[in-house]
Structures are given as structure tokens and as C-alpha cells.
PDB file of N, CA, C and O in Angstrom:
ATOM      1  N   ASP A   1      -1.078   1.435  -0.205  1.00  0.00           N
ATOM      2  CA  ASP A   1      -0.421   0.721  -0.407  1.00  0.00           C
ATOM      3  C   ASP A   1       0.444   0.400  -1.481  1.00  0.00           C
ATOM      4  O   ASP A   1       1.578  -0.080  -1.454  1.00  0.00           O
ATOM      5  N   PHE A   2      -0.360   0.783  -2.549  1.00  0.00           N
ATOM      6  CA  PHE A   2       0.693   0.892  -3.948  1.00  0.00           C
ATOM      7  C   PHE A   2       1.565   2.145  -3.505  1.00  0.00           C
ATOM      8  O   PHE A   2       2.720   1.970  -3.117  1.00  0.00           O
ATOM      9  N   ARG A   3       1.240   2.871  -3.541  1.00  0.00           N
ATOM     10  CA  ARG A   3       2.339   4.079  -3.855  1.00  0.00           C
ATOM     11  C   ARG A   3       4.084   3.326  -2.955  1.00  0.00           C
ATOM     12  O   ARG A   3       5.234   2.998  -3.247  1.00  0.00           O
ATOM     13  N   ARG A   4       3.217   3.408  -1.865  1.00  0.00           N
ATOM     14  CA  ARG A   4       4.699   2.787  -0.795  1.00  0.00           C
ATOM     15  C   ARG A   4       4.866   1.326  -1.039  1.00  0.00           C
ATOM     16  O   ARG A   4       5.477   0.878  -0.068  1.00  0.00           O
ATOM     17  N   LEU A   5       4.543   0.173  -2.081  1.00  0.00           N
ATOM     18  CA  LEU A   5       4.913  -0.668  -2.942  1.00  0.00           C
ATOM     19  C   LEU A   5       6.298  -0.427  -4.099  1.00  0.00           C
ATOM     20  O   LEU A   5       7.342  -1.061  -4.256  1.00  0.00           O
ATOM     21  N   CYS A   6       5.664   0.935  -4.859  1.00  0.00           N
ATOM     22  CA  CYS A   6       6.078   1.624  -5.774  1.00  0.00           C
ATOM     23  C   CYS A   6       7.363   1.753  -5.466  1.00  0.00           C
ATOM     24  O   CYS A   6       8.209   1.149  -6.125  1.00  0.00           O
ATOM     25  N   ILE A   7       7.701   2.558  -4.421  1.00  0.00           N
ATOM     26  CA  ILE A   7       8.948   3.307  -3.711  1.00  0.00           C
ATOM     27  C   ILE A   7       9.701   2.074  -3.473  1.00  0.00           C
ATOM     28  O   ILE A   7      10.831   1.941  -3.944  1.00  0.00           O
ATOM     29  N   LEU A   8       9.049   1.017  -2.654  1.00  0.00           N
ATOM     30  CA  LEU A   8      10.075  -0.640  -2.024  1.00  0.00           C
ATOM     31  C   LEU A   8      10.886  -0.775  -3.491  1.00  0.00           C
ATOM     32  O   LEU A   8      12.043  -0.637  -3.887  1.00  0.00           O
ATOM     33  N   LYS A   9       9.852  -1.054  -3.938  1.00  0.00           N
ATOM     34  CA  LYS A   9      10.350  -2.220  -5.681  1.00  0.00           C
ATOM     35  C   LYS A   9      11.070  -0.537  -6.744  1.00  0.00           C
ATOM     36  O   LYS A   9      11.581  -0.788  -7.836  1.00  0.00           O
ATOM     37  N   GLY A  10      11.031   0.541  -6.412  1.00  0.00           N
ATOM     38  CA  GLY A  10      11.852   0.976  -7.214  1.00  0.00           C
ATOM     39  C   GLY A  10      10.970   1.417  -8.632  1.00  0.00           C
ATOM     40  O   GLY A  10      11.462   1.374  -9.759  1.00  0.00           O
ATOM     41  N   VAL A  11      10.027   1.705  -8.427  1.00  0.00           N
ATOM     42  CA  VAL A  11       9.302   1.824  -9.744  1.00  0.00           C
ATOM     43  C   VAL A  11       8.918   2.762  -9.775  1.00  0.00           C
ATOM     44  O   VAL A  11       8.055   2.948  -8.917  1.00  0.00           O
ATOM     45  N   TYR A  12       9.209   3.903 -10.644  1.00  0.00           N
ATOM     46  CA  TYR A  12       8.691   5.762 -10.117  1.00  0.00           C
ATOM     47  C   TYR A  12       8.037   5.934 -11.530  1.00  0.00           C
ATOM     48  O   TYR A  12       8.379   5.322 -12.542  1.00  0.00           O
ATOM     49  N   PRO A  13       6.815   7.078 -11.410  1.00  0.00           N
ATOM     50  CA  PRO A  13       5.881   6.799 -12.449  1.00  0.00           C
ATOM     51  C   PRO A  13       7.081   8.118 -13.733  1.00  0.00           C
ATOM     52  O   PRO A  13       8.025   8.904 -13.652  1.00  0.00           O
ATOM     53  N   ARG A  14       6.237   7.606 -14.625  1.00  0.00           N
ATOM     54  CA  ARG A  14       6.757   8.510 -16.187  1.00  0.00           C
ATOM     55  C   ARG A  14       5.407   9.341 -16.518  1.00  0.00           C
ATOM     56  O   ARG A  14       4.188   9.320 -16.347  1.00  0.00           O
ATOM     57  N   GLU A  15       6.702  10.265 -17.249  1.00  0.00           N
ATOM     58  CA  GLU A  15       5.920  11.153 -18.730  1.00  0.00           C
ATOM     59  C   GLU A  15       5.399  10.794 -19.858  1.00  0.00           C
ATOM     60  O   GLU A  15       6.125  10.500 -20.808  1.00  0.00           O
ATOM     61  N   PRO A  16       4.014  10.760 -19.937  1.00  0.00           N
ATOM     62  CA  PRO A  16       3.155  10.163 -21.295  1.00  0.00           C
ATOM     63  C   PRO A  16       3.927  11.166 -22.240  1.00  0.00           C
ATOM     64  O   PRO A  16       4.450  12.251 -21.986  1.00  0.00           O
ATOM     65  N   ARG A  17       3.813  10.353 -23.561  1.00  0.00           N
ATOM     66  CA  ARG A  17       4.454  11.395 -24.728  1.00  0.00           C
ATOM     67  C   ARG A  17       3.454  11.808 -25.032  1.00  0.00           C
ATOM     68  O   ARG A  17       2.351  11.355 -24.724  1.00  0.00           O
ATOM     69  N   GLY A  18       3.785  13.086 -25.932  1.00  0.00           N
ATOM     70  CA  GLY A  18       2.380  14.286 -26.376  1.00  0.00           C
ATOM     71  C   GLY A  18       1.570  14.474 -25.456  1.00  0.00           C
ATOM     72  O   GLY A  18       0.406  14.614 -25.833  1.00  0.00           O
ATOM     73  N   ARG A  19       1.808  14.546 -24.077  1.00  0.00           N
ATOM     74  CA  ARG A  19       1.026  15.197 -22.915  1.00  0.00           C
ATOM     75  C   ARG A  19       1.403  16.790 -22.753  1.00  0.00           C
ATOM     76  O   ARG A  19       2.571  17.105 -22.525  1.00  0.00           O
ATOM     77  N   THR A  20       0.713  17.453 -22.838  1.00  0.00           N
ATOM     78  CA  THR A  20       0.440  18.686 -22.325  1.00  0.00           C
ATOM     79  C   THR A  20      -0.126  19.253 -21.106  1.00  0.00           C
ATOM     80  O   THR A  20      -1.252  19.105 -20.631  1.00  0.00           O
ATOM     81  N   PRO A  21       1.153  20.121 -20.575  1.00  0.00           N
ATOM     82  CA  PRO A  21       1.062  19.877 -18.901  1.00  0.00           C
ATOM     83  C   PRO A  21      -0.503  20.415 -18.366  1.00  0.00           C
ATOM     84  O   PRO A  21      -0.900  20.121 -17.238  1.00  0.00           O
ATOM     85  N   SER A  22      -1.227  21.133 -19.202  1.00  0.00           N
ATOM     86  CA  SER A  22      -2.635  21.133 -18.539  1.00  0.00           C
ATOM     87  C   SER A  22      -3.467  20.312 -18.419  1.00  0.00           C
ATOM     88  O   SER A  22      -4.378  20.527 -17.620  1.00  0.00           O
ATOM     89  N   LYS A  23      -3.429  18.879 -19.306  1.00  0.00           N
ATOM     90  CA  LYS A  23      -4.665  17.511 -19.377  1.00  0.00           C
ATOM     91  C   LYS A  23      -4.045  17.157 -18.199  1.00  0.00           C
ATOM     92  O   LYS A  23      -2.860  16.978 -17.920  1.00  0.00           O
ATOM     93  N   LYS A  24      -5.729  17.045 -17.141  1.00  0.00           N
ATOM     94  CA  LYS A  24      -5.152  15.762 -16.336  1.00  0.00           C
ATOM     95  C   LYS A  24      -3.756  15.602 -15.162  1.00  0.00           C
ATOM     96  O   LYS A  24      -2.969  14.741 -14.769  1.00  0.00           O
ATOM     97  N   LYS A  25      -4.155  17.378 -14.894  1.00  0.00           N
ATOM     98  CA  LYS A  25      -3.201  17.742 -14.071  1.00  0.00           C
ATOM     99  C   LYS A  25      -2.937  16.907 -12.784  1.00  0.00           C
ATOM    100  O   LYS A  25      -1.906  17.150 -12.157  1.00  0.00           O
ATOM    101  N   GLY A  26      -3.826  15.898 -12.321  1.00  0.00           N
ATOM    102  CA  GLY A  26      -3.528  15.189 -10.873  1.00  0.00           C
ATOM    103  C   GLY A  26      -3.180  13.362 -11.497  1.00  0.00           C
ATOM    104  O   GLY A  26      -3.313  12.505 -10.624  1.00  0.00           O
ATOM    105  N   GLN A  27      -2.828  12.937 -12.709  1.00  0.00           N
ATOM    106  CA  GLN A  27      -3.007  11.616 -12.975  1.00  0.00           C
ATOM    107  C   GLN A  27      -1.742  11.287 -12.786  1.00  0.00           C
ATOM    108  O   GLN A  27      -1.016  12.256 -13.012  1.00  0.00           O
ATOM    109  N   VAL A  28      -1.086  10.213 -12.427  1.00  0.00           N
ATOM    110  CA  VAL A  28      -0.095   9.804 -12.278  1.00  0.00           C
ATOM    111  C   VAL A  28       0.025   8.168 -13.597  1.00  0.00           C
ATOM    112  O   VAL A  28      -0.782   7.286 -13.894  1.00  0.00           O
ATOM    113  N   TYR A  29       1.380   8.464 -14.011  1.00  0.00           N
ATOM    114  CA  TYR A  29       1.235   6.881 -15.413  1.00  0.00           C
ATOM    115  C   TYR A  29       2.313   6.325 -15.283  1.00  0.00           C
ATOM    116  O   TYR A  29       3.323   7.029 -15.279  1.00  0.00           O
ATOM    117  N   TYR A  30       2.412   5.038 -15.153  1.00  0.00           N
ATOM    118  CA  TYR A  30       3.196   3.673 -15.246  1.00  0.00           C
ATOM    119  C   TYR A  30       3.690   3.022 -16.588  1.00  0.00           C
ATOM    120  O   TYR A  30       3.247   3.244 -17.715  1.00  0.00           O
ATOM    121  N   HIS A  31       4.487   2.352 -16.302  1.00  0.00           N
ATOM    122  CA  HIS A  31       4.624   1.638 -17.244  1.00  0.00           C
ATOM    123  C   HIS A  31       3.699   0.433 -17.151  1.00  0.00           C
ATOM    124  O   HIS A  31       3.540   0.158 -15.962  1.00  0.00           O
ATOM    125  N   ILE A  32       3.014  -0.409 -17.971  1.00  0.00           N
ATOM    126  CA  ILE A  32       2.486  -1.566 -17.728  1.00  0.00           C
ATOM    127  C   ILE A  32       3.159  -2.467 -17.475  1.00  0.00           C
ATOM    128  O   ILE A  32       2.856  -3.122 -16.478  1.00  0.00           O
ATOM    129  N   LYS A  33       3.977  -2.741 -18.027  1.00  0.00           N
ATOM    130  CA  LYS A  33       4.971  -4.094 -17.576  1.00  0.00           C
ATOM    131  C   LYS A  33       5.528  -3.631 -15.794  1.00  0.00           C
ATOM    132  O   LYS A  33       5.758  -4.535 -14.990  1.00  0.00           O
ATOM    133  N   ASP A  34       5.661  -2.321 -15.444  1.00  0.00           N
ATOM    134  CA  ASP A  34       5.647  -2.345 -13.954  1.00  0.00           C
ATOM    135  C   ASP A  34       4.993  -2.673 -12.965  1.00  0.00           C
ATOM    136  O   ASP A  34       5.317  -3.228 -11.915  1.00  0.00           O
ATOM    137  N   LEU A  35       3.445  -2.067 -13.596  1.00  0.00           N
ATOM    138  CA  LEU A  35       2.093  -2.763 -13.123  1.00  0.00           C
ATOM    139  C   LEU A  35       2.136  -3.859 -12.802  1.00  0.00           C
ATOM    140  O   LEU A  35       1.928  -4.185 -11.633  1.00  0.00           O
ATOM    141  N   ARG A  36       2.517  -5.039 -14.097  1.00  0.00           N
ATOM    142  CA  ARG A  36       2.324  -6.384 -14.103  1.00  0.00           C
ATOM    143  C   ARG A  36       3.467  -6.778 -13.056  1.00  0.00           C
ATOM    144  O   ARG A  36       3.072  -7.605 -12.235  1.00  0.00           O
ATOM    145  N   ALA A  37       4.362  -6.505 -12.952  1.00  0.00           N
ATOM    146  CA  ALA A  37       5.072  -6.945 -11.908  1.00  0.00           C
ATOM    147  C   ALA A  37       4.802  -6.937 -10.380  1.00  0.00           C
ATOM    148  O   ALA A  37       4.933  -7.813  -9.526  1.00  0.00           O
ATOM    149  N   ILE A  38       4.388  -5.668 -10.329  1.00  0.00           N
ATOM    150  CA  ILE A  38       4.078  -5.035  -8.488  1.00  0.00           C
ATOM    151  C   ILE A  38       2.622  -6.168  -8.303  1.00  0.00           C
ATOM    152  O   ILE A  38       2.251  -6.543  -7.190  1.00  0.00           O
ATOM    153  N   ALA A  39       1.808  -6.669  -9.836  1.00  0.00           N
ATOM    154  CA  ALA A  39       0.429  -7.239  -9.372  1.00  0.00           C
ATOM    155  C   ALA A  39       0.540  -8.589  -8.700  1.00  0.00           C
ATOM    156  O   ALA A  39      -0.373  -9.245  -8.199  1.00  0.00           O
ATOM    157  N   HIS A  40       1.799  -8.879  -8.780  1.00  0.00           N
ATOM    158  CA  HIS A  40       1.617 -10.030  -8.074  1.00  0.00           C
ATOM    159  C   HIS A  40       2.974 -10.596  -7.343  1.00  0.00           C
ATOM    160  O   HIS A  40       3.401 -11.750  -7.329  1.00  0.00           O
ATOM    161  N   GLU A  41       3.741  -8.911  -6.485  1.00  0.00           N
ATOM    162  CA  GLU A  41       4.636  -9.054  -5.182  1.00  0.00           C
ATOM    163  C   GLU A  41       3.424  -9.755  -4.102  1.00  0.00           C
ATOM    164  O   GLU A  41       2.247  -9.398  -4.060  1.00  0.00           O
ATOM    165  N   PRO A  42       3.944 -10.641  -3.413  1.00  0.00           N
ATOM    166  CA  PRO A  42       3.416 -10.993  -2.555  1.00  0.00           C
ATOM    167  C   PRO A  42       3.387 -10.067  -1.009  1.00  0.00           C
ATOM    168  O   PRO A  42       2.821 -10.319   0.054  1.00  0.00           O
ATOM    169  N   LEU A  43       4.196  -8.996  -1.403  1.00  0.00           N
ATOM    170  CA  LEU A  43       4.672  -7.854  -0.389  1.00  0.00           C
ATOM    171  C   LEU A  43       2.695  -7.351  -0.310  1.00  0.00           C
ATOM    172  O   LEU A  43       2.086  -7.138   0.738  1.00  0.00           O
ATOM    173  N   LEU A  44       2.183  -7.290  -1.533  1.00  0.00           N
ATOM    174  CA  LEU A  44       0.750  -6.418  -1.740  1.00  0.00           C
ATOM    175  C   LEU A  44      -0.016  -7.545  -0.744  1.00  0.00           C
ATOM    176  O   LEU A  44      -0.435  -7.008   0.281  1.00  0.00           O
ATOM    177  N   ALA A  45      -0.176  -8.392  -0.792  1.00  0.00           N
ATOM    178  CA  ALA A  45      -1.584  -8.929  -0.335  1.00  0.00           C
ATOM    179  C   ALA A  45      -0.845  -8.933   1.658  1.00  0.00           C
ATOM    180  O   ALA A  45      -1.588  -9.309   2.564  1.00  0.00           O
ATOM    181  N   LYS A  46       0.443  -8.520   1.915  1.00  0.00           N
ATOM    182  CA  LYS A  46       0.642  -8.517   3.253  1.00  0.00           C
ATOM    183  C   LYS A  46       0.277  -6.953   3.366  1.00  0.00           C
ATOM    184  O   LYS A  46       0.094  -6.349   4.423  1.00  0.00           O
ATOM    185  N   PHE A  47       0.225  -6.550   2.387  1.00  0.00           N
ATOM    186  CA  PHE A  47      -0.509  -4.907   3.288  1.00  0.00           C
ATOM    187  C   PHE A  47      -1.708  -4.351   2.989  1.00  0.00           C
ATOM    188  O   PHE A  47      -2.010  -3.160   3.066  1.00  0.00           O
ATOM    189  N   ARG A  48      -2.549  -5.496   2.557  1.00  0.00           N
ATOM    190  CA  ARG A  48      -3.824  -5.655   2.549  1.00  0.00           C
ATOM    191  C   ARG A  48      -4.308  -5.773   3.634  1.00  0.00           C
ATOM    192  O   ARG A  48      -5.172  -5.011   4.068  1.00  0.00           O
ATOM    193  N   GLU A  49      -3.716  -6.990   4.408  1.00  0.00           N
ATOM    194  CA  GLU A  49      -3.890  -7.868   5.671  1.00  0.00           C
ATOM    195  C   GLU A  49      -3.901  -6.648   6.328  1.00  0.00           C
ATOM    196  O   GLU A  49      -4.997  -6.192   6.655  1.00  0.00           O
ATOM    197  N   PHE A  50      -2.568  -5.838   6.664  1.00  0.00           N
ATOM    198  CA  PHE A  50      -2.069  -4.851   7.879  1.00  0.00           C
ATOM    199  C   PHE A  50      -3.640  -3.886   7.373  1.00  0.00           C
ATOM    200  O   PHE A  50      -4.522  -3.524   8.151  1.00  0.00           O
ATOM    201  N   ARG A  51      -3.616  -3.748   6.471  1.00  0.00           N
ATOM    202  CA  ARG A  51      -4.721  -2.279   5.742  1.00  0.00           C
ATOM    203  C   ARG A  51      -6.011  -2.889   6.972  1.00  0.00           C
ATOM    204  O   ARG A  51      -6.196  -2.489   8.122  1.00  0.00           O
ATOM    205  N   SER A  52      -6.604  -3.765   6.351  1.00  0.00           N
ATOM    206  CA  SER A  52      -7.672  -4.811   7.222  1.00  0.00           C
ATOM    207  C   SER A  52      -8.007  -4.257   8.824  1.00  0.00           C
ATOM    208  O   SER A  52      -8.949  -3.680   9.368  1.00  0.00           O
ATOM    209  N   PHE A  53      -6.762  -4.746   9.212  1.00  0.00           N
ATOM    210  CA  PHE A  53      -6.321  -5.263  10.583  1.00  0.00           C
ATOM    211  C   PHE A  53      -6.194  -3.852  11.537  1.00  0.00           C
ATOM    212  O   PHE A  53      -6.656  -3.991  12.669  1.00  0.00           O
ATOM    213  N   MET A  54      -5.684  -2.652  11.249  1.00  0.00           N
ATOM    214  CA  MET A  54      -5.847  -1.679  10.974  1.00  0.00           C
ATOM    215  C   MET A  54      -7.075  -1.239  11.391  1.00  0.00           C
ATOM    216  O   MET A  54      -7.345  -0.994  12.567  1.00  0.00           O
ATOM    217  N   LYS A  55      -7.900  -1.122  10.379  1.00  0.00           N
ATOM    218  CA  LYS A  55      -9.498  -1.127  10.364  1.00  0.00           C
ATOM    219  C   LYS A  55      -9.946  -1.706  11.791  1.00  0.00           C
ATOM    220  O   LYS A  55      -9.902  -1.015  12.809  1.00  0.00           O
ATOM    221  N   LYS A  56     -10.227  -2.567  11.779  1.00  0.00           N
ATOM    222  CA  LYS A  56     -10.475  -3.280  13.087  1.00  0.00           C
ATOM    223  C   LYS A  56     -10.368  -2.720  14.363  1.00  0.00           C
ATOM    224  O   LYS A  56     -11.356  -2.531  15.073  1.00  0.00           O
ATOM    225  N   VAL A  57      -8.707  -2.321  14.846  1.00  0.00           N
ATOM    226  CA  VAL A  57      -8.510  -1.805  15.691  1.00  0.00           C
ATOM    227  C   VAL A  57      -9.130  -0.342  15.539  1.00  0.00           C
ATOM    228  O   VAL A  57      -9.788  -0.033  16.532  1.00  0.00           O
ATOM    229  N   ARG A  58      -9.087   0.591  14.588  1.00  0.00           N
ATOM    230  CA  ARG A  58      -9.584   1.529  14.614  1.00  0.00           C
ATOM    231  C   ARG A  58     -11.353   1.502  14.942  1.00  0.00           C
ATOM    232  O   ARG A  58     -11.917   2.473  15.447  1.00  0.00           O
ATOM    233  N   LYS A  59     -11.962   0.432  14.620  1.00  0.00           N
ATOM    234  CA  LYS A  59     -13.257   0.172  14.940  1.00  0.00           C
ATOM    235  C   LYS A  59     -13.707   0.006  16.586  1.00  0.00           C
ATOM    236  O   LYS A  59     -14.687   0.252  17.288  1.00  0.00           O
ATOM    237  N   ALA A  60     -12.087  -0.681  16.758  1.00  0.00           N
ATOM    238  CA  ALA A  60     -12.697  -0.859  17.873  1.00  0.00           C
ATOM    239  C   ALA A  60     -12.577   0.382  19.543  1.00  0.00           C
ATOM    240  O   ALA A  60     -12.972   0.468  20.706  1.00  0.00           O
ATOM    241  N   ALA A  61     -11.772   1.067  18.549  1.00  0.00           N
ATOM    242  CA  ALA A  61     -10.916   2.289  19.837  1.00  0.00           C
ATOM    243  C   ALA A  61     -12.192   3.162  19.738  1.00  0.00           C
ATOM    244  O   ALA A  61     -12.714   3.808  20.646  1.00  0.00           O
ATOM    245  N   GLY A  62     -12.667   3.024  18.179  1.00  0.00           N
ATOM    246  CA  GLY A  62     -13.890   4.261  18.553  1.00  0.00           C
ATOM    247  C   GLY A  62     -15.159   3.591  18.998  1.00  0.00           C
ATOM    248  O   GLY A  62     -16.155   4.265  19.259  1.00  0.00           O
ATOM    249  N   ARG A  63     -15.149   2.381  19.084  1.00  0.00           N
ATOM    250  CA  ARG A  63     -16.428   2.270  20.512  1.00  0.00           C
ATOM    251  C   ARG A  63     -16.058   2.394  21.255  1.00  0.00           C
ATOM    252  O   ARG A  63     -17.081   2.227  21.920  1.00  0.00           O
ATOM    253  N   ASN A  64     -15.086   2.653  22.201  1.00  0.00           N
ATOM    254  CA  ASN A  64     -14.560   3.104  23.396  1.00  0.00           C
ATOM    255  C   ASN A  64     -13.557   1.470  23.945  1.00  0.00           C
ATOM    256  O   ASN A  64     -12.942   1.275  24.993  1.00  0.00           O
ATOM    257  N   GLU A  65     -13.698   0.815  23.088  1.00  0.00           N
ATOM    258  CA  GLU A  65     -13.387  -0.724  23.916  1.00  0.00           C
ATOM    259  C   GLU A  65     -12.223  -0.479  23.873  1.00  0.00           C
ATOM    260  O   GLU A  65     -11.742  -1.138  22.952  1.00  0.00           O
ATOM    261  N   LYS A  66     -11.120   0.398  24.599  1.00  0.00           N
ATOM    262  CA  LYS A  66      -9.940   0.160  24.412  1.00  0.00           C
ATOM    263  C   LYS A  66      -9.156  -0.615  24.848  1.00  0.00           C
ATOM    264  O   LYS A  66      -7.980  -0.388  24.564  1.00  0.00           O
ATOM    265  N   ASP A  67      -9.510  -2.007  25.829  1.00  0.00           N
ATOM    266  CA  ASP A  67      -8.585  -2.595  26.205  1.00  0.00           C
ATOM    267  C   ASP A  67      -8.833  -3.793  24.869  1.00  0.00           C
ATOM    268  O   ASP A  67      -7.845  -4.430  24.503  1.00  0.00           O
ATOM    269  N   GLU A  68      -9.947  -3.996  24.313  1.00  0.00           N
ATOM    270  CA  GLU A  68     -10.037  -4.408  22.935  1.00  0.00           C
ATOM    271  C   GLU A  68      -8.702  -4.339  22.084  1.00  0.00           C
ATOM    272  O   GLU A  68      -7.918  -5.180  21.644  1.00  0.00           O
ATOM    273  N   ALA A  69      -8.786  -3.115  22.054  1.00  0.00           N
ATOM    274  CA  ALA A  69      -8.001  -2.313  20.950  1.00  0.00           C
ATOM    275  C   ALA A  69      -6.763  -2.942  21.463  1.00  0.00           C
ATOM    276  O   ALA A  69      -6.169  -3.644  20.645  1.00  0.00           O
ATOM    277  N   ALA A  70      -6.312  -2.851  22.500  1.00  0.00           N
ATOM    278  CA  ALA A  70      -5.090  -3.141  22.900  1.00  0.00           C
ATOM    279  C   ALA A  70      -4.489  -4.465  22.782  1.00  0.00           C
ATOM    280  O   ALA A  70      -3.288  -4.701  22.910  1.00  0.00           O
ATOM    281  N   ARG A  71      -5.465  -5.365  22.512  1.00  0.00           N
ATOM    282  CA  ARG A  71      -5.312  -6.823  22.993  1.00  0.00           C
ATOM    283  C   ARG A  71      -4.865  -6.861  21.321  1.00  0.00           C
ATOM    284  O   ARG A  71      -3.800  -7.312  20.898  1.00  0.00           O
ATOM    285  N   LYS A  72      -6.012  -6.242  20.463  1.00  0.00           N
ATOM    286  CA  LYS A  72      -5.779  -6.857  19.174  1.00  0.00           C
ATOM    287  C   LYS A  72      -4.482  -6.291  18.418  1.00  0.00           C
ATOM    288  O   LYS A  72      -3.988  -6.837  17.431  1.00  0.00           O
ATOM    289  N   GLU A  73      -3.960  -5.030  19.064  1.00  0.00           N
ATOM    290  CA  GLU A  73      -2.587  -4.565  18.490  1.00  0.00           C
ATOM    291  C   GLU A  73      -1.963  -5.389  18.562  1.00  0.00           C
ATOM    292  O   GLU A  73      -1.189  -5.541  17.618  1.00  0.00           O
ATOM    293  N   SER A  74      -1.901  -6.666  19.989  1.00  0.00           N
ATOM    294  CA  SER A  74      -1.033  -7.252  20.075  1.00  0.00           C
ATOM    295  C   SER A  74      -0.771  -8.702  18.985  1.00  0.00           C
ATOM    296  O   SER A  74       0.002  -9.653  18.865  1.00  0.00           O
ATOM    297  N   TYR A  75      -1.641  -8.276  18.520  1.00  0.00           N
ATOM    298  CA  TYR A  75      -1.741  -9.325  17.146  1.00  0.00           C
ATOM    299  C   TYR A  75      -1.356  -8.978  16.183  1.00  0.00           C
ATOM    300  O   TYR A  75      -1.831  -9.601  15.233  1.00  0.00           O
ATOM    301  N   ALA A  76      -0.655  -8.211  15.931  1.00  0.00           N
ATOM    302  CA  ALA A  76      -0.730  -6.934  14.280  1.00  0.00           C
ATOM    303  C   ALA A  76       0.299  -8.257  13.422  1.00  0.00           C
ATOM    304  O   ALA A  76       1.119  -8.895  14.082  1.00  0.00           O
ATOM    305  N   PRO A  77       0.124  -8.487  12.098  1.00  0.00           N
ATOM    306  CA  PRO A  77       0.705  -8.843  10.989  1.00  0.00           C
ATOM    307  C   PRO A  77       1.992  -8.414  11.052  1.00  0.00           C
ATOM    308  O   PRO A  77       2.099  -7.392  11.730  1.00  0.00           O
ATOM    309  N   SER A  78       3.067  -8.845  10.567  1.00  0.00           N
ATOM    310  CA  SER A  78       4.157  -8.322  10.188  1.00  0.00           C
ATOM    311  C   SER A  78       4.675  -9.147   9.122  1.00  0.00           C
ATOM    312  O   SER A  78       4.423 -10.324   8.862  1.00  0.00           O
ATOM    313  N   TYR A  79       5.653  -8.101   8.395  1.00  0.00           N
ATOM    314  CA  TYR A  79       6.277  -8.558   6.998  1.00  0.00           C
ATOM    315  C   TYR A  79       7.324  -8.147   7.186  1.00  0.00           C
ATOM    316  O   TYR A  79       7.625  -7.266   7.992  1.00  0.00           O
ATOM    317  N   THR A  80       8.234  -8.902   6.252  1.00  0.00           N
ATOM    318  CA  THR A  80       9.942  -8.426   6.006  1.00  0.00           C
ATOM    319  C   THR A  80      10.214  -8.018   4.674  1.00  0.00           C
ATOM    320  O   THR A  80       9.660  -8.343   3.623  1.00  0.00           O
ATOM    321  N   LEU A  81      11.149  -7.261   4.893  1.00  0.00           N
ATOM    322  CA  LEU A  81      11.536  -6.736   3.336  1.00  0.00           C
ATOM    323  C   LEU A  81      13.036  -7.088   2.571  1.00  0.00           C
ATOM    324  O   LEU A  81      13.682  -6.664   1.613  1.00  0.00           O
ATOM    325  N   HIS A  82      13.179  -8.310   3.794  1.00  0.00           N
ATOM    326  CA  HIS A  82      13.983  -9.030   3.155  1.00  0.00           C
ATOM    327  C   HIS A  82      14.246  -9.221   1.469  1.00  0.00           C
ATOM    328  O   HIS A  82      15.262  -8.834   0.892  1.00  0.00           O
ATOM    329  N   HIS A  83      13.296  -9.785   0.938  1.00  0.00           N
ATOM    330  CA  HIS A  83      13.585  -9.858  -0.986  1.00  0.00           C
ATOM    331  C   HIS A  83      14.298  -8.946  -1.644  1.00  0.00           C
ATOM    332  O   HIS A  83      15.254  -9.092  -2.406  1.00  0.00           O
ATOM    333  N   LEU A  84      13.481  -7.537  -1.105  1.00  0.00           N
ATOM    334  CA  LEU A  84      13.501  -6.350  -1.741  1.00  0.00           C
ATOM    335  C   LEU A  84      14.785  -6.087  -1.701  1.00  0.00           C
ATOM    336  O   LEU A  84      15.245  -5.732  -2.786  1.00  0.00           O
ATOM    337  N   VAL A  85      15.661  -6.149  -0.660  1.00  0.00           N
ATOM    338  CA  VAL A  85      16.585  -5.636  -0.456  1.00  0.00           C
ATOM    339  C   VAL A  85      17.788  -6.222  -1.222  1.00  0.00           C
ATOM    340  O   VAL A  85      18.908  -5.730  -1.083  1.00  0.00           O
TER     341      VAL A  85
END
């Protein structure tokens, strides 16, 4: 969710000063200013809502309740990206 929002908002990782390539290879760094701006994004709440919805659908499908999963699928939350474009 966070990385998808970063891509949509145009926030990219940065390379910290004084970092050697061998230290903490898998870590990604962002500017604090960018993180604060993203934290208050209303789209983040929609992404969380959609993730919890998908958990419910997967749970129903895992219990072999295919009709229940299909019914829940029709109530999928939607979001728009108009304010980003």
C-alpha cells in the first residue's frame, strides 16, 4: 500500500549521505517531509479499507464458501485518483 501510494504521488527513495553500498542492503530511505505528506493522504485509508475487504473475501473463499465470496466481491470498495492527476 505504501509503495503504491508513493508511486502515485511521485515520491521516490533517496540515497543517504555517507552510505557505503554494503551496509543494510535491503533498506529504502525517504525524505521525512515526503513521509509526513503521505501519512495524511486520504487515499491511504481507502487502500487499507480495500486490503481488509480482500482479507474477508479470501477468508470466505478459503472456507469453500464460493457464493459468499462472490457476494462480497460485488461490494468491493472503490477509490478515485482524480485528486492526484
